[in-house]
C-alpha positions in Angstrom: 70.8 33.2 -73.3 73.0 30.2 -71.7 70.8 27.2 -70.7 72.3 27.1 -66.9 68.4 26.5 -66.4 69.0 22.7 -67.4 70.3 20.3 -64.1 70.1 16.8 -65.7 68.0 14.9 -67.7 65.1 13.8 -66.0 63.4 11.0 -68.3 63.0 10.0 -72.1 59.7 9.7 -73.2 58.4 6.9 -75.8 55.2 6.9 -77.2 53.5 3.2 -77.8 50.5 1.9 -79.1 49.7 -0.2 -76.1 51.9 0.2 -72.6 50.2 -3.3 -71.7 51.7 -4.6 -74.9 54.7 -3.1 -74.7 55.9 -2.8 -71.2 57.9 -6.3 -70.4 59.8 -5.8 -73.8 61.1 -2.1 -73.0 61.8 -3.3 -69.6 64.0 -6.2 -71.1 65.6 -4.4 -73.6 66.8 -1.6 -71.4 67.4 -3.5 -68.4 64.7 -2.1 -66.8 61.9 -1.9 -64.0 58.6 -0.8 -63.6 58.2 2.6 -61.4 54.9 2.5 -59.7 51.5 1.7 -61.5 50.3 2.8 -64.7 48.3 5.8 -64.6 46.0 8.2 -66.4 47.3 11.8 -67.0 44.0 13.5 -67.5 46.0 16.9 -68.1 47.8 15.4 -71.3 45.0 12.5 -72.1 47.9 9.7 -72.0 48.4 6.6 -70.0 51.8 6.5 -68.6 54.0 4.1 -67.2 57.4 4.9 -66.0 60.3 2.1 -66.0 63.6 2.8 -64.6 66.8 1.4 -66.0 70.2 1.6 -64.3 71.1 5.0 -66.2 67.6 6.5 -67.3 64.3 6.7 -66.5 61.8 6.3 -69.6 58.0 7.1 -69.9 56.0 5.3 -71.7 53.1 7.1 -73.4 50.1 5.8 -74.8 47.2 7.5 -76.1 44.1 8.1 -73.9 41.1 8.3 -76.2 40.7 10.4 -79.4 41.4 13.5 -78.1 44.9 12.6 -76.9 47.4 14.7 -78.6 49.8 12.1 -78.7 47.2 10.0 -81.6 48.7 12.7 -84.5 52.3 11.9 -83.5 51.8 8.2 -82.8 50.3 8.0 -86.8 52.9 9.9 -88.1 55.8 8.3 -86.4 55.0 5.0 -85.1 54.9 3.3 -81.9 58.5 3.2 -80.4 59.3 6.7 -81.5 60.7 9.3 -79.4 58.4 11.6 -77.9 60.1 14.2 -75.8 63.1 14.6 -73.3 62.3 16.1 -70.1 64.8 17.9 -68.0 64.9 18.9 -63.9 65.0 22.6 -63.8 64.9 24.6 -60.5 62.0 26.8 -60.9 59.7 27.6 -63.8 60.6 31.8 -64.1 64.0 30.7 -65.5 62.7 28.5 -68.1 59.7 30.9 -69.0 62.3 33.4 -69.7 64.8 30.9 -71.7 61.4 30.0 -73.7 60.8 33.3 -74.5 64.1 34.2 -75.6 64.5 31.3 -77.5 61.2 31.6 -79.5 59.4 28.6 -77.8 55.9 28.3 -77.0 54.6 27.1 -73.4 52.0 24.5 -74.3 51.1 23.5 -70.6 52.1 23.6 -67.0 50.8 21.7 -64.0 51.6 21.0 -60.6 49.8 17.6 -60.4 51.8 15.3 -62.9 53.3 11.8 -61.6 54.3 12.1 -58.2 52.9 15.5 -57.8 55.4 16.8 -59.5 55.3 20.5 -61.3 55.8 19.9 -65.0 55.8 22.5 -67.9 55.7 21.4 -71.8 57.4 23.6 -74.1 57.7 23.6 -78.0 60.6 25.1 -80.1 59.8 25.2 -83.7 62.7 25.9 -86.5 60.8 25.3 -90.1 59.4 21.9 -90.4 61.7 21.3 -87.2 60.2 21.1 -84.3 61.0 19.8 -80.3 58.9 19.1 -77.8 60.6 19.8 -74.3 59.4 19.1 -70.7 60.6 20.7 -67.7 60.2 19.4 -64.6 60.6 21.1 -61.1 62.8 19.0 -58.6 
């Protein structure tokens, strides 16, 4: 199946120990500015702050509580690690077909993410490799 479902990169997500302690540093090294306020995404149990550089949007992600799925990743890979890529798509029907065809697993789907966006998280596994991909309907 061709991957024509991908329109363009929407953002790159980086896991951090503390957004408050790191946002200024990330803005400095990426020549970025914050977009909106930091917020709690209760669907994912994370705290999020988006920053925008001239060419890329970056999502800084901090675990929110002990039940956050990001905790395990943060403990294994450390603060500053790439967590996922997010791509703009036209609809979720095509994404679901793509995920099924490529042996992926849909982890979650919501219509009330940052700015009211519709997002779907999927994971693709191959041996001990995995890729977490977020799809954003635009």
